[in-house]
C-alpha positions, 0 to 999 in steps of 0.5 A: 518516538511517534505520537500515540494516536488513539482515534485513528480508525485503524487501531493496532488493537482494542484497548479499553478506555479509561475516562478521565475526570475533566473537572477541576480537581486541583487548585489552579489559578485561571482567569479570563485575562490571564496569560499564565496557568499554574498548578503547584501540586500542594493540595492533598488530593493527587490530580494526575490520572492513570491513562493507559498505553501499550505497556502491562503496567500498574500504579504502586504508589500515588500521592502528594508528598509534603516538603519534597517539591521543588517549590511550594509545600509539596509535589505529586509522587507516582510510582509505577511497575511495568513488566513489558511495553513502551508506554504508560500514560498518566494525564492532567486535565487543563480545560481547553487552551487555544493552539497559539504561538504563545502557548508553552506548556512546561513541567518539572520532573524528578525521576530514578531512571531516564526516559520519562516523556512530556506530551500534550493532547490537542483536540481538533473540534472540526475533525471528527472520528469516522467511527464514533463521531466525536473530535479527533485527538492527537498526542504531541510529544515534547521532551524526555527527562535525562537528569536522574535523580535531579529536577528538570524541566520539561517544556514545549515550544512551537506548538502550532508548527508540531500540530501541523506536522501531526495533522500532515500525518493524520491527512496521509492516513485518514484523507484531506478532510482532517482540519486543524482549525480551532484546535485546543490542548485539553491534557498534559500527558506524561509517559512514565514507562522508562523500561521494565521495572519500578520507576519513581516520578516526583511531579512539581510546578506544572505552568502553561504560558500563553494560556487563552481559553478556547470557545466552550470552556471546560471539555466534556466527557461526552464530546471529546474521547478519552485517551485510550488505556489498558494492558491489551496487547497483541501477541506474537505466536507462530507467526500469528496475531492473537487478539486480546481485550475487547470482545467482538460483540463490543464492536457493535458491527456483528451479533454474538454469533458472528466469527468474522467482523471489522473492528475499524479497518482491522479484519477479526476472524475467530478473535484474532486479526487476519490478513487475507491472502487469497487466491482466485480459484480455478478448480484446484484442490483445496488442501493444495492451496492451503499447502501454498500458504493461502488462507483464503479462495476467491470463487465466482459462485456460491460454494456447495455445502461439501465445498464449504465443509472441505474449506471448513476442515482445512481452516480456509475462508472463501470470498464469494458472491451472496445468493442473489434474487431474481432481477425483478426483486431488485429493481424496486420495493418489491418486498422480496427477501433472501432466505437467512444465511445460516451456520453453513456459511460460517467459512464465508469471509466476505460477500462479493458484490461484483467488480466494475461497478458503475452508477448504473449498477448502484440501485440494484446493488444497494437493494441487493446488500440490504437483502443480504444484511437482513439475511445474514444478520447472525453473521454479519460478514462484511461485503466487497466490491470493486467499483469503477465510480461511485466510490463513496456510495458503494463504501456505504452499501446498506449502511454495513461495513464494506471492503473496496477492492483496488486493483490495476495492472502494474507488472510489466507496464509503465506504472512506476512503483511511486505512481502505484503507491500514490494511486492505491492512496487516491483510490482508498480516499474516495471511499468512506473515511476509515474504509479498508481495502484489499489489493490485487496482485498480478501473478501472470502476464496480461492476455493481451501481452500473450496474445501478441507474443504468440503472434510474433512467434507462433511455434514458441512456448510463451511465458505465462507468469512473472518471477518470484521477484515480481510477485514480491514486489507487488504484494509488498508494496500494496501491503506497504501502502495500507492494503489490508489483504491481498487478492492474488489474480490467477487465471489458470489452475496452480496444478499444471506440470509445465515449468511456469506453473511450477515456479509459480507455485514456489513463488506463491508459497514463498510469498505466503510464508513471509507475509504470514510471519508479519501477519500481526503488523500487516493485519492491524499495524499502522503504516507509518513512512517509507525511508530511504537508504544509502543506495539508490532505489533501496527503500523500506516500508515501516510498519508499526505494531505493539512495542515493535517496528517492522522494515520491508526493504524493497528495491524500487528503482525505476522500471523495477516492475518490469525488471526487478533488480537487486541492490548493489553490493555494499553496506546499506542503511536506513534512517528510521524516524520515531523509534524509541531508545531502547528499541534493538534492531534484528535482521529476520531471515530463515534460521533465526534473528540476527542483531544489527548495528544501530546508532541515534542520530538526528531524525532518528535511528539509523540501521546498518547492514553489510548487504541489502536484505531484500529477501526478508525483514528488519525487526525493531523492538525493545520487548524480549517477548516479541523478539522471542516469539518472532525468533521461534516463528522464523526458526520454525519455517527456516527449512522450508524457506531455504528450500524454495529459495533454493529451488527458485534459484534454479528456475532462475538460473535456467531462464537466464541461460536459456534467454541470454544464449538466445539473444543475438548479441550474447554475452561473452562473459556468460560461461564464467558467470553461469559457473559463478552462480552454479558454485553459489548453488552448489554451496547452497546444497552442501549447507542444506545437506549439513542441515545449516538452513541458514547458510543454505538459504543465504547462498541461494538468495546471493545466487538469486540477486547475482542473476537479478543484477544480470538479467537487468543489465541485459533487459536494459540493453534490449529494451533501452532503444524502445523508449519505453518498456511498453512500446513492445508487447515483449518489453515488459519483462526479461523472459520475453526478450526472444520475442523483442529479437523477432520484433526487431527482425521483422522490423528490419525485413518488412516494409511499412505501409501508408498511414491508415489513420485520418485526421491524426495531423489535427489540422481540420476539425471537419475531417475528425468529425467525419472520420469518426473521432470522439470526444468523451468529457467526464463531467465532475464537480469541481472540474473542467475539461476540454478538448480542442484543436489549438495553435499552441499544440501544434508540433507542425503545421497549424493546429494540435489536438489539446486535452485540458482539465483544470480544477475550478473550486477553491478547495484545489484538485478534487479526488478524480474517480475516473479521467476527466477527458480523453479522445477516440480515433476512428477504427482502422482496420488491421490483418491478422499477422501484421504489426501495427506501428503508431507514431507521434508526438506529444507534450504534457504539463502537470500541476506540482505534485501531480502523478497521472498525465497522458495515457495512450491506450490502444485496443491490442494492448489495453491497460497493461501496455498503455504508454504514459507520459507524466510530464515532459521537457518539451515535445516527445516523439512516441513510437510503439508496436503491436502485433495483431493475433486476429484481424479486426479494428484497431483504436487508440485513446488519448486518456488525460488521466489527472489534472493538466494539460496535453498537446498531441499531434502528427499521429500516424498508424501503420501496418508492417505487412507480412509478404503475402499481404504486401505483395497484394497491396498497391502503391509505391513501396515504403522503405524497411522499418527500424527502431527510431533513436530516442533520447530517453530510456525506459529506466 
């Protein structure tokens, strides 16, 4: 069982605190020179104290019992009744014992049921809870009781090692500032919940070998937080979480009239946790967006009273900018203020303070936030912003709780999912500890990609949207990485009649339906870990909620951000750590829950399935109430989920047929494969007609998985020769493969012009300066960066370009808000209708554990088509192609995105000229341009 940690700022629920008496309520022998501490429980007064937990429980008997102990005259007896949950804590104060190798607590226990667990509470005096300012504490599990009816000694050894493991977990959640120096143990804890019903426990001979008092003596209730306690819990009703226990006013972050508040990192709306599923509004009917499952919209201006009333009637929330005073009022201490923001704004979820905010914007935005805080005193809604720098300052706007919006292009780019998860965690660590964040999710191809595809095929309709598999991967990867809300980015209305818009509506409705079912875990649960499976690329995110775990299986193989795939056929299993013994596993899918095989092994519980459930989830719980409620919620949406999956399968089939039949290589087995998928869909239709929606969904899901595997194989064959999916604007997804063939045809029929980039050989520094190369060092504390021409950076000739960034402080790598160094090329004139061909060589060296390396960004492709090199084995050639939609200037940026060193040499920019331009060009004609051979694949 993973330790219950009561000081984490993202608590899964509010629980009432029970302050333990830390004074000596026992007879103990502790002296400054002793190395052992002992309590025999021979006195008359009980010394164990009730200390909460997540169970619904009560103490029915608690006393010292004479002539029943293991040794001595007496022992302590506790009888508890548990009606649900998994943890019921009692604790015993021991003063302050330093955490050293010699510290070995032990306790003798006898019980009428197995499963009693010994834990110790460690206090980290050098680390403060960001919410309370008091020292962090962590529970460290030790041993479980198994000898029913007999005395058994439970002990814990290797406390420093165990504590380091827990601190590692804390750092992954809170940040690197968690410090375990001077840690001490102040309480011995027993989890006396052995299951539902009555449990009787006898306790004797608490002994602590190697007891060395920590500085400060006994712990003080004013400085060390108590173990959280109470019977509050998160209920699952129809897929929603219901907030019980502490009133909102107790959080101290809002007034009594507030409907929205942040409690830790949990967004609470109308007394329950909420996981925002937000769509950028483009004039659609609000009723239509609500039918698609969104619970909020993002607008760019303050809504009208009529729009606010419509949102209230539909139950939708709104994110929008607050009223803004004239600019002079924000430039200094003018005494200006905003009018009070009254009840008319009750449907506002958060105030949008802007995006791409830099240090230059900070004074005005901070002043604006202060005005909003005063004007919105009644509602006290959180602020949200998307900084480009100064993350810590923006996360503290007006001393008011702030949400950070984090986003970058991922789908169809060179950003792998592991890199994206690391980047999200890194961005979150730049803010104030405990600050929640929302993540953006792309639903449409980037404008830079669409424009270049139109330039390649002016008479062809260009794909506009990503598939349901793309959107689902992006949404769940962000949510499983700690995002407390999702903002689905949309540049055009969802009410269009074209096929891409219809498919996007279906995909978003299905993703919203799935997200809503696990909203309690997403809104207020805790991310625990990612677990691998027995199949390559298939992993599951583990979220912990009250008395439960939820696993989200995802296929996150290489380049799946471009070409999602399904798992290979055959069984799949996950080894899940920290799962209580009484938990059972269920596959959550339309129609209900299906029990899964599980077995306890070293390292956790292994959950096995016949096939990978890439459509839904796995629920693990020991509480029948959770099982029943989730089962009812899933059954209620089973029909709609099956209908959406069936319709999406039809769209996937049509796209596969359209793209594969248009490819020059074709597929000799295409007809048989189309027939196989069609047969699956016919079986799905038959089951749906018989109202067997479980089977109907299963057959449609199987059809989609077959199509994903098939489409992936074609994508690999077409895009493989490029070396990177972003080497061409047509390599980012399966739907754009016909445009890749247009590019290949152009490369074979047209001729390459001369190199137009001056200084790309990096041999003459004066030529670089005269031709317009620019270097931009980004000076940051604890960091040094440089760009120069170095002999060791030469691929050919005498010199090459070297970019280097190193940490200069003793604390290691500092968090980076922006790239430490980059260099920009001079402008190269390009003509509409031509194709830019960029060639060069690069070598990248990164420190251990680093992810960000060299990014090569061009002015036509931008970040969505940035070429990424995250470490190379020697020199690596790069070539990429950019169709020119309109005449203008073309530039290259070589960006060192993190710590490390990048060498660049022999960079050239050519134009693949259309016939009209080529006939007017002078000089010796170049040979036809071919795709260069490459030794690496993009997957």
